[in-house]
LUMLUM-367054 format. One record per residue (C-alpha): x, z negated, y; residue in three letters. Coordinates in nm, 2 decimals. Example, Ala and Ser with C-alpha at 12.3 -4.5 7.8 and 13.67 -1.06 7.14 Angstrom:
2
<pt X="1.23" Z="-0.78" Y="-0.45" residu="ALA"/>
<pt X="1.37" Z="-0.71" Y="-0.11" residu="SER"/>
END
This chain:
109
<pt X="8.04" Z="-10.54" Y="8.96" residu="UNK"/>
<pt X="8.02" Z="-10.44" Y="9.32" residu="UNK"/>
<pt X="8.22" Z="-10.69" Y="9.52" residu="UNK"/>
<pt X="8.19" Z="-11.04" Y="9.67" residu="UNK"/>
<pt X="8.30" Z="-11.20" Y="9.34" residu="UNK"/>
<pt X="8.38" Z="-11.52" Y="9.54" residu="UNK"/>
<pt X="8.02" Z="-11.54" Y="9.64" residu="UNK"/>
<pt X="7.91" Z="-11.62" Y="9.28" residu="UNK"/>
<pt X="8.07" Z="-11.96" Y="9.23" residu="UNK"/>
<pt X="7.99" Z="-12.05" Y="9.59" residu="UNK"/>
<pt X="7.62" Z="-11.96" Y="9.54" residu="UNK"/>
<pt X="7.61" Z="-12.15" Y="9.21" residu="UNK"/>
<pt X="7.76" Z="-12.46" Y="9.37" residu="UNK"/>
<pt X="7.51" Z="-12.43" Y="9.66" residu="UNK"/>
<pt X="7.22" Z="-12.40" Y="9.42" residu="UNK"/>
<pt X="7.34" Z="-12.70" Y="9.20" residu="UNK"/>
<pt X="7.38" Z="-12.92" Y="9.51" residu="UNK"/>
<pt X="7.04" Z="-12.82" Y="9.64" residu="UNK"/>
<pt X="6.87" Z="-12.89" Y="9.31" residu="UNK"/>
<pt X="7.04" Z="-13.23" Y="9.30" residu="UNK"/>
<pt X="6.88" Z="-13.30" Y="9.64" residu="UNK"/>
<pt X="6.53" Z="-13.20" Y="9.53" residu="UNK"/>
<pt X="6.51" Z="-12.83" Y="9.60" residu="UNK"/>
<pt X="6.27" Z="-12.66" Y="9.36" residu="UNK"/>
<pt X="6.27" Z="-12.30" Y="9.50" residu="UNK"/>
<pt X="6.57" Z="-12.11" Y="9.62" residu="UNK"/>
<pt X="6.50" Z="-11.77" Y="9.80" residu="UNK"/>
<pt X="6.80" Z="-11.54" Y="9.83" residu="UNK"/>
<pt X="6.83" Z="-11.23" Y="10.05" residu="UNK"/>
<pt X="7.14" Z="-11.02" Y="10.06" residu="UNK"/>
<pt X="7.27" Z="-10.70" Y="10.18" residu="UNK"/>
<pt X="7.40" Z="-10.43" Y="9.94" residu="UNK"/>
<pt X="7.75" Z="-10.57" Y="9.87" residu="UNK"/>
<pt X="7.74" Z="-10.83" Y="9.59" residu="UNK"/>
<pt X="7.37" Z="-10.78" Y="9.51" residu="UNK"/>
<pt X="7.44" Z="-10.67" Y="9.15" residu="UNK"/>
<pt X="7.68" Z="-10.96" Y="9.10" residu="UNK"/>
<pt X="7.41" Z="-11.19" Y="9.23" residu="UNK"/>
<pt X="7.15" Z="-11.05" Y="8.99" residu="UNK"/>
<pt X="7.38" Z="-11.06" Y="8.69" residu="UNK"/>
<pt X="7.58" Z="-11.38" Y="8.75" residu="UNK"/>
<pt X="7.35" Z="-11.61" Y="8.94" residu="UNK"/>
<pt X="7.00" Z="-11.50" Y="8.83" residu="UNK"/>
<pt X="7.11" Z="-11.41" Y="8.47" residu="UNK"/>
<pt X="6.95" Z="-11.07" Y="8.50" residu="UNK"/>
<pt X="7.03" Z="-10.88" Y="8.17" residu="UNK"/>
<pt X="7.29" Z="-10.61" Y="8.23" residu="UNK"/>
<pt X="7.14" Z="-10.37" Y="7.97" residu="UNK"/>
<pt X="6.81" Z="-10.38" Y="8.16" residu="UNK"/>
<pt X="6.98" Z="-10.34" Y="8.50" residu="UNK"/>
<pt X="7.18" Z="-10.04" Y="8.40" residu="UNK"/>
<pt X="6.89" Z="-9.91" Y="8.19" residu="UNK"/>
<pt X="6.68" Z="-9.91" Y="8.50" residu="UNK"/>
<pt X="6.95" Z="-9.71" Y="8.68" residu="UNK"/>
<pt X="6.94" Z="-9.45" Y="8.40" residu="UNK"/>
<pt X="6.56" Z="-9.46" Y="8.37" residu="UNK"/>
<pt X="6.57" Z="-9.58" Y="8.01" residu="UNK"/>
<pt X="6.46" Z="-9.94" Y="8.05" residu="UNK"/>
<pt X="6.12" Z="-10.08" Y="8.13" residu="UNK"/>
<pt X="6.08" Z="-10.20" Y="8.48" residu="UNK"/>
<pt X="6.08" Z="-10.58" Y="8.49" residu="UNK"/>
<pt X="6.21" Z="-10.63" Y="8.84" residu="UNK"/>
<pt X="6.08" Z="-10.55" Y="9.18" residu="UNK"/>
<pt X="6.24" Z="-10.24" Y="9.33" residu="UNK"/>
<pt X="6.31" Z="-10.10" Y="9.66" residu="UNK"/>
<pt X="6.37" Z="-9.75" Y="9.78" residu="UNK"/>
<pt X="6.71" Z="-9.74" Y="9.61" residu="UNK"/>
<pt X="6.79" Z="-9.85" Y="9.26" residu="UNK"/>
<pt X="7.05" Z="-10.11" Y="9.37" residu="UNK"/>
<pt X="6.80" Z="-10.28" Y="9.59" residu="UNK"/>
<pt X="6.65" Z="-10.46" Y="9.29" residu="UNK"/>
<pt X="6.50" Z="-10.81" Y="9.33" residu="UNK"/>
<pt X="6.39" Z="-11.05" Y="9.07" residu="UNK"/>
<pt X="6.28" Z="-11.40" Y="9.00" residu="UNK"/>
<pt X="6.38" Z="-11.65" Y="8.73" residu="UNK"/>
<pt X="6.37" Z="-12.02" Y="8.65" residu="UNK"/>
<pt X="6.69" Z="-12.18" Y="8.56" residu="UNK"/>
<pt X="6.75" Z="-12.53" Y="8.44" residu="UNK"/>
<pt X="7.03" Z="-12.72" Y="8.62" residu="UNK"/>
<pt X="7.13" Z="-13.07" Y="8.51" residu="UNK"/>
<pt X="6.79" Z="-13.12" Y="8.36" residu="UNK"/>
<pt X="6.59" Z="-12.99" Y="8.66" residu="UNK"/>
<pt X="6.42" Z="-12.66" Y="8.69" residu="UNK"/>
<pt X="6.46" Z="-12.44" Y="8.99" residu="UNK"/>
<pt X="6.29" Z="-12.11" Y="9.08" residu="UNK"/>
<pt X="6.54" Z="-11.86" Y="9.20" residu="UNK"/>
<pt X="6.41" Z="-11.56" Y="9.39" residu="UNK"/>
<pt X="6.62" Z="-11.26" Y="9.50" residu="UNK"/>
<pt X="6.40" Z="-11.05" Y="9.73" residu="UNK"/>
<pt X="6.43" Z="-10.67" Y="9.71" residu="UNK"/>
<pt X="6.66" Z="-10.55" Y="9.98" residu="UNK"/>
<pt X="6.52" Z="-10.33" Y="10.25" residu="UNK"/>
<pt X="6.74" Z="-10.03" Y="10.35" residu="UNK"/>
<pt X="6.75" Z="-10.14" Y="10.71" residu="UNK"/>
<pt X="6.98" Z="-10.44" Y="10.69" residu="UNK"/>
<pt X="6.86" Z="-10.58" Y="11.02" residu="UNK"/>
<pt X="6.53" Z="-10.66" Y="10.84" residu="UNK"/>
<pt X="6.69" Z="-10.87" Y="10.57" residu="UNK"/>
<pt X="6.66" Z="-11.20" Y="10.77" residu="UNK"/>
<pt X="6.30" Z="-11.16" Y="10.89" residu="UNK"/>
<pt X="6.18" Z="-11.06" Y="10.55" residu="UNK"/>
<pt X="6.35" Z="-11.36" Y="10.39" residu="UNK"/>
<pt X="6.22" Z="-11.60" Y="10.66" residu="UNK"/>
<pt X="5.86" Z="-11.46" Y="10.63" residu="UNK"/>
<pt X="5.87" Z="-11.50" Y="10.25" residu="UNK"/>
<pt X="6.00" Z="-11.86" Y="10.28" residu="UNK"/>
<pt X="5.74" Z="-11.94" Y="10.54" residu="UNK"/>
<pt X="5.46" Z="-11.80" Y="10.32" residu="UNK"/>
<pt X="5.59" Z="-12.02" Y="10.03" residu="UNK"/>
END
């Protein structure tokens, strides 16, 4: 979709291993490249809604940022009989703020 295709199986493997070791919430923060792949292929975000939001024809069900491809969302997936809350935070335009935003969110959790 927009790059970093190798990140998808790696992230899925990381999430599965984490859930097997008791992790219940997984907070993800990314830069631009690969964000749409992450939304669609890791968080199971519906493509029709994603592209509908780009075109302004879908209801807004995800958190937005200042640019359409900065979408964030949250979902619950079941992996090997265990539920995990997956959170992809909206991406700030200034990439140097991705890490502190993620760390602050995790600390607040």
